[in-house]
C-alpha positions as CSV (number, residue, x, y, z in Angstrom):
1,M,111.5,106.4,97.0
2,A,111.8,103.2,99.1
3,E,109.0,102.3,101.4
4,F,110.2,101.1,104.8
5,H,108.3,98.7,107.1
6,S,108.9,98.4,110.9
7,V,109.6,94.8,111.8
8,A,111.0,94.9,115.3
9,K,112.5,97.0,118.0
10,V,116.3,97.4,118.3
11,G,116.5,95.1,121.4
12,D,114.4,92.3,119.9
13,I,117.2,90.6,117.9
14,P,120.2,89.5,120.0
15,E,123.7,90.2,118.6
16,N,124.8,87.7,115.9
17,E,121.3,86.2,115.6
18,G,118.5,86.6,113.1
19,R,114.8,86.7,113.1
20,A,112.2,86.2,110.3
21,Y,109.5,88.7,109.5
22,D,106.8,88.9,106.9
23,V,107.1,92.2,105.0
24,D,104.2,92.6,102.6
25,G,104.2,88.8,101.9
26,V,108.0,88.4,101.6
27,M,109.7,86.5,104.4
28,V,112.8,88.5,105.3
29,A,115.6,87.4,107.6
30,V,116.9,90.3,109.7
31,F,120.3,89.9,111.4
32,N,121.9,91.9,114.2
33,L,125.5,92.2,113.2
34,G,127.3,93.9,116.1
35,G,124.6,96.5,116.5
36,T,123.9,97.2,112.9
37,F,121.2,95.3,110.9
38,A,121.2,93.5,107.6
39,A,118.3,91.8,105.8
40,I,118.2,89.1,103.2
41,D,115.6,86.6,101.8
42,D,114.8,84.2,104.6
43,M,114.5,81.2,102.3
44,C,117.7,79.2,101.4
45,P,117.7,78.6,97.6
46,H,119.0,75.1,98.1
47,A,116.2,73.5,100.1
48,G,114.0,76.3,101.4
49,A,115.1,76.3,105.0
50,S,114.8,79.5,107.1
51,L,118.1,81.3,107.1
52,S,117.1,83.4,110.1
53,A,117.4,80.2,112.2
54,G,121.0,79.7,111.1
55,H,124.3,80.2,113.0
56,V,125.8,83.6,112.3
57,E,129.6,84.3,112.4
58,E,131.5,87.2,110.9
59,E,128.5,88.4,109.0
60,V,127.9,85.0,107.4
61,V,124.8,82.9,108.2
62,M,124.9,79.1,107.8
63,C,121.7,77.4,106.7
64,P,120.5,75.1,109.5
65,L,119.5,72.4,107.0
66,H,122.5,71.7,104.8
67,A,125.1,74.3,106.0
68,W,125.2,76.5,102.9
69,R,126.6,79.8,103.9
70,F,125.4,83.3,102.8
71,H,126.8,86.7,103.5
72,C,124.2,88.7,105.5
73,R,125.0,92.0,103.8
74,T,125.6,91.0,100.2
75,G,123.6,87.8,99.9
76,K,126.5,86.0,98.2
77,W,126.8,82.3,98.5
78,M,130.0,82.0,100.4
79,D,130.7,78.4,99.5
80,N,131.2,79.5,95.9
81,P,131.4,83.3,95.8
82,T,132.0,83.4,92.1
83,A,128.7,81.6,91.4
84,K,125.7,83.6,90.4
85,L,123.7,81.9,93.2
86,G,122.8,84.0,96.2
87,V,119.8,85.5,98.1
88,E,118.1,88.8,97.7
89,T,119.2,91.6,100.0
90,Y,117.0,94.4,101.4
91,E,117.8,97.9,102.7
92,T,117.5,98.4,106.5
93,R,117.5,101.4,108.8
94,V,116.8,102.2,112.4
95,Q,114.1,104.9,113.0
96,D,113.0,105.9,116.5
97,G,114.3,102.6,117.9
98,E,112.6,100.4,115.4
99,I,114.3,98.2,112.8
100,Q,112.8,98.9,109.4
101,V,113.2,97.0,106.1
102,S,112.4,98.1,102.5
103,I,111.6,95.3,100.0
104,D,111.4,97.8,97.1
């Protein structure tokens, strides 16, 4: 069974923005996508920039360093969706007003 960790309260992340959280030593980017939440690895595989600081549009985050784009729900690299490159995704849920992430 997945172990969930509380990272923030529902109102802490503005809509269409992300925030980075340390979850048991893993930096996770959590995004508010129209009132639902998605979590991916915070580190861009290209140059290591924080994806949580990127611009979010239509469930896609753009890396603030070199503009690589990743889907916030699937982790796919949107600039070449057929490539095997992408970022890890993590399960999220809201429990008692808190956003929770599982890295299991």
